[in-house]
C-alpha positions in Angstrom: 64.1 110.7 83.7 63.7 106.2 82.9 66.7 104.5 83.5 69.2 104.0 81.4 70.6 100.4 81.3 73.9 99.5 80.4 75.2 96.2 78.1 78.9 95.6 77.7 79.0 92.8 74.4 82.3 91.6 73.5 83.6 91.0 69.7 80.8 93.5 68.8 82.2 93.9 64.9 81.3 91.1 62.7 79.0 88.2 63.8 77.0 87.5 66.5 77.9 90.0 67.9 77.5 92.9 66.0 74.0 91.6 65.3 73.1 91.1 69.1 74.4 95.3 69.7 72.3 96.2 67.0 69.6 94.8 68.1 70.0 96.4 71.9 71.1 99.7 70.7 67.8 99.8 68.9 66.2 99.4 72.3 64.8 102.4 74.0 66.6 102.8 77.4 70.3 100.4 76.9 73.3 102.2 76.4 75.2 99.3 74.4 79.2 99.1 74.9 81.3 97.6 71.8 84.2 95.7 74.1 86.5 94.8 70.5 90.1 94.6 69.8 89.8 96.8 66.5 88.9 100.3 68.0 88.1 101.3 64.5 86.7 99.1 63.3 84.3 99.5 66.5 84.0 102.8 66.0 82.7 102.4 62.6 79.9 100.1 63.6 79.4 103.0 66.4 78.6 105.4 64.1 76.0 102.6 62.4 74.1 101.8 65.7 73.8 105.2 66.9 74.1 107.8 69.8 73.6 104.4 72.2 76.9 103.6 71.4 80.4 103.5 73.0 83.8 101.9 72.3 86.1 99.7 73.9 89.3 98.1 73.1 89.0 95.3 74.1 92.4 92.7 72.9 91.3 89.5 74.7 94.8 88.0 73.6 96.3 90.2 75.9 95.5 90.4 80.0 97.3 93.5 80.5 94.3 94.9 77.3 91.6 93.2 79.8 91.9 94.9 83.4 92.6 98.1 81.2 89.3 97.2 79.6 87.8 96.5 82.1 88.7 99.4 84.6 87.8 102.3 81.6 84.1 100.4 81.8 83.7 100.7 85.9 85.2 104.1 85.6 83.5 105.3 82.3 79.9 103.3 82.2 79.0 102.4 86.0 76.3 100.3 86.9 76.7 97.9 84.3 73.5 95.4 84.0 74.2 93.1 81.4 77.3 91.2 80.5 77.2 89.8 77.2 80.4 87.7 77.2 79.9 86.9 73.1 84.0 86.8 71.3 85.5 84.0 71.0 89.0 82.6 68.4 88.5 79.4 66.5 92.6 77.9 65.4 93.2 75.1 63.8 96.1 74.3 66.2 96.3 74.5 70.1 99.7 75.4 70.2 99.1 79.6 69.5 99.6 81.5 72.5 98.7 84.7 73.9 100.2 87.8 75.2 100.6 86.1 78.3 101.9 83.1 77.5 98.9 80.5 77.3 96.8 78.3 75.3 95.2 81.5 72.7 92.0 79.6 72.1 92.0 78.8 76.1 92.8 82.4 77.0 90.3 84.5 74.6 87.5 81.9 75.5 88.0 81.6 78.9 90.7 83.3 80.8 90.2 87.2 79.3 86.5 87.0 79.3 87.0 85.6 83.5 88.9 88.0 84.1 86.7 90.6 82.6 83.9 89.6 84.6 85.9 89.9 88.5 87.1 93.0 87.9 84.0 94.1 86.7 82.1 92.8 89.6 82.2 95.3 91.8 80.4 97.4 88.8 78.1 95.2 88.6 74.3 96.2 89.3 73.2 94.4 91.7 70.3 92.8 89.4 73.0 92.4 86.5 72.7 89.8 83.8 75.5 88.0 82.5 74.4 86.2 79.7 78.4 83.4 78.8 78.0 82.3 75.0 78.8 78.5 75.1 78.4 76.4 72.1 76.8 72.8 71.8 81.1 71.7 70.7 81.0 71.6 74.5 78.6 68.5 74.3 81.5 65.8 72.1 78.4 64.1 70.7 77.3 63.7 66.7 73.7 64.8 67.3 75.6 67.7 69.7 78.8 68.3 67.6 78.3 67.3 64.3 82.0 65.7 63.6 83.6 68.6 66.1 86.2 66.3 68.1 85.1 66.6 71.3 86.2 68.6 74.4 89.7 67.4 76.1 89.2 68.2 80.2 91.5 68.0 82.2 94.2 70.5 84.6 93.2 73.8 83.5 96.6 74.7 84.4 97.4 72.4 81.7 95.0 73.6 79.5 96.3 76.5 79.9 99.6 75.4 78.5 100.0 75.4 74.2 100.8 71.9 73.4 100.7 69.9 70.5 97.6 69.4 69.1 94.1 70.0 67.4 92.9 73.4 67.9 89.0 72.2 66.6 89.3 69.8 70.5 90.7 73.1 72.0 87.4 75.3 71.2 85.3 72.7 72.1 86.9 72.4 75.6 87.2 76.4 75.6 83.4 75.9 75.2 83.2 73.6 78.5 84.7 75.8 80.1 82.7 78.4 79.1 79.7 76.7 80.3 81.6 75.3 83.7 82.6 79.2 84.6 78.8 80.2 84.2 77.5 78.0 86.7 80.2 78.6 88.5 79.6 82.8 88.7 75.3 81.8 88.7 77.0 80.4 92.7 79.3 82.9 93.7 77.2 86.1 92.8 74.6 86.5 94.4 71.6 88.2 92.7 72.7 88.3 89.4 71.5 86.2 86.6 73.7 84.4 84.9 72.7 82.3 81.8 74.6 80.0 79.2 74.0 81.1 75.3 74.3 77.8 72.3 73.5 79.4 69.3 74.2 76.7 67.5 76.7 76.1 65.0 76.6 79.4 62.6 78.2 79.5 59.7 78.0 82.6 58.2 79.7 84.0 61.4 83.4 84.7 61.0 84.9 82.1 63.6 86.6 80.0 60.7 88.9 83.5 59.6 92.1 82.2 60.7 92.1 78.9 58.8 94.0 78.6 55.8 93.0 80.0 53.0 91.2 76.7 50.6 88.9 75.9 54.1 87.7 78.9 54.8 87.0 80.1 51.1 84.5 76.3 51.0 83.6 77.2 54.8 82.0 80.6 53.4 80.8 78.7 50.6 78.8 76.2 52.1 78.0 78.3 54.8 73.7 78.6 53.3 73.5 75.3 52.4 74.9 73.7 56.6 72.2 76.8 57.9 69.6 75.2 55.9 70.4 71.4 55.9 71.5 71.3 59.6 69.3 71.0 62.6 71.3 72.9 65.1 72.5 76.0 62.3 70.7 78.8 62.4 71.8 82.4 60.6 73.5 85.4 63.1 70.5 87.0 62.7 68.1 85.2 64.1 70.7 84.0 66.6 71.0 87.7 67.7 67.6 88.1 68.2 67.5 85.0 71.3 70.9 86.3 72.5 69.6 89.8 72.8 66.5 88.7 73.9 68.3 87.0 77.5 69.2 90.6 78.0 66.0 92.5 77.2 63.5 89.7 78.8 61.9 88.5 81.7 64.9 89.1 84.5 66.4 86.4 86.8 66.8 84.0 82.9 69.8 81.6 83.5 70.8 78.5 83.2 71.1 77.3 79.8 69.7 77.9 76.6 69.7 76.3 73.4 69.1 78.1 70.3 66.4 80.2 72.1 65.1 77.3 74.5 66.0 76.2 78.4 67.4 73.4 77.8 70.4 70.7 79.4 74.2 71.1 78.8 76.1 68.4 79.0 75.7 65.9 81.6 79.7 66.3 81.5 79.4 70.3 82.3 77.5 69.8 85.6 81.0 68.2 87.3 80.8 70.5 91.2 84.9 70.2 91.8 85.7 70.9 87.9 84.0 74.3 87.6 85.0 74.9 91.1 89.1 73.7 90.4 88.6 76.1 87.6 87.8 78.6 89.2 90.6 78.7 91.8 93.1 78.0 88.6 92.2 80.9 86.6 92.0 83.9 89.4 95.6 82.2 90.1 97.0 82.4 86.1 95.0 85.8 85.9 96.1 87.7 88.6 
């Protein structure tokens, strides 16, 4: 009997996550677990993608939900051959709060995925792959991030606190946290290939869903034009092919991958002390 490899994809009901899950579910020998907040939408997607898919409820804004989802996956789906940590949120303000009192963007984009990965660590296959979806916004430069505010790194305890300020900056900072997390996981998980995927700007995704209605409508209307004109933009289908390839492609692919090609991440992202501190503080925050 051929070995069936299990892939867990977070945020798999729309955008990049759904497109990636569809490609993986169509790949022979893959079982895809859709880890999603809306179980009904997840079930509908699973029906569309076929019998190679199943659904686990996962609300990344709640650490209790993350623990329950990880335990369910470990019980029913081990060994886990790949984790695709794709889900994310972007808000307009940095004062929104998760169920555990943490700043929502940091909680969803970093802390929840940190906890999910650590909780599933005993269930990972010896040659497992972890793919963390980050963003060029972690650079904070016009060429890589466009007009997006640059990340503002500080003590992770402070990053976890709701505060006045830009939600876009909180997002860029959370994407830098994603890179730190991935690089530190690669150092701490022997035998596991950890890659960071930068899909570029994807205007057609639902990342702006928490924006006010006028801004959301404008963003949606401009999406096709932005995808054509901006060199760092692409459509979700193309990005999904690149992301799925990190799961199904040659073993051992790791490091930073920008739109399907190995590339350097930002100079700040190689700070070992920051990465180590983030890991240690994150462990305390989710304990």
